[in-house]
N, C-alpha and C positions, 0 to 999 in steps of 0.2 A: 779680405772683405773690406769694402769701401763704405764707411758709415760717416755721414756728414749732417750738419744741421741744415734744416730746410732753407735757411737764409742763403746757403751756398748755391741754391738753385738760381737765385737772382744774381748774387754777387760773383760767383765763380762758375757760371754756366759752361764756359768753354772747357774747363777742367773736367767737369762732370760729363760733358759730351764726349771728351776724349776717352774716358774710362768706359762708357757704355758702347762706344764704337769698337772697342777691343773685345766686346762680348761679355763684359762683366756688369753685374747689376750695381747700382748705387742705392744704399739704404739711407733714407732721409729721416731725421728725427725732429720733433717739435717739442720743446720744453723737456727734453731728455727722454722722450718716449718715441717709439717707432711710429712713423706717420705714413710713409709710402716708399715704393721702390721705383726707380727709374731704370728702364731697359731700352735697348735699341729696338727698332721695329723688327729687325732680323731675329733677334733673340726672342722677342715676344711671339713672333710667328712660329719659331721652332718649338717653343713651349706649348703652344696651343694647337699646333697642326694635328696631333693625334686626337685631341679632343674633338675637333671638327669632323674628322673621319669617323670616329666612334658615334657621334651624334647622327651623322648621315646614315650609318649602318642601323642604328636604333630606329630612326624614322622609317627606313625601308622595311625592317622587321615588323614594326607596328602596323604598317600598311597591309601586311600579309595576313594578319590575324585580328580578331576582335577581342582576344584575351587581354586583360589589363590587370596589373597588380598595384597594390597600394605602395606608398613610399615606405611604410614599415616593412612590408614583405621584401621590397628591394633591399633595404638596409640589412635585414636578417639574412638574405641570400649572400650579400657581400661579406658580412661577418663570418658566415659559415665557410665561404670560399677562402677567406683569409686564415681561418683556423686550420683548414686543410693544407694550406701552403706552409704553415709553421711545422707541421708534422713531417714534411718531406726532408 
């Protein structure tokens, strides 16, 4: 795991760039606390690709029905699903 002070983003950009080009994230700290993560575009796309597909599926499903649920119902359903997965 690559953890660096945020000043390295300015002072050692090329080193950080080399790490992220290898597909590894670089965690940046500010005053000793986590501040941000730097990823390559490819790695970011890989991480978010499934999310975009799922959001498109949800939009399609929503267009087929007028039924809507609250955020609380959604979270309750997810929690129940997670509980079910633990029993398997």
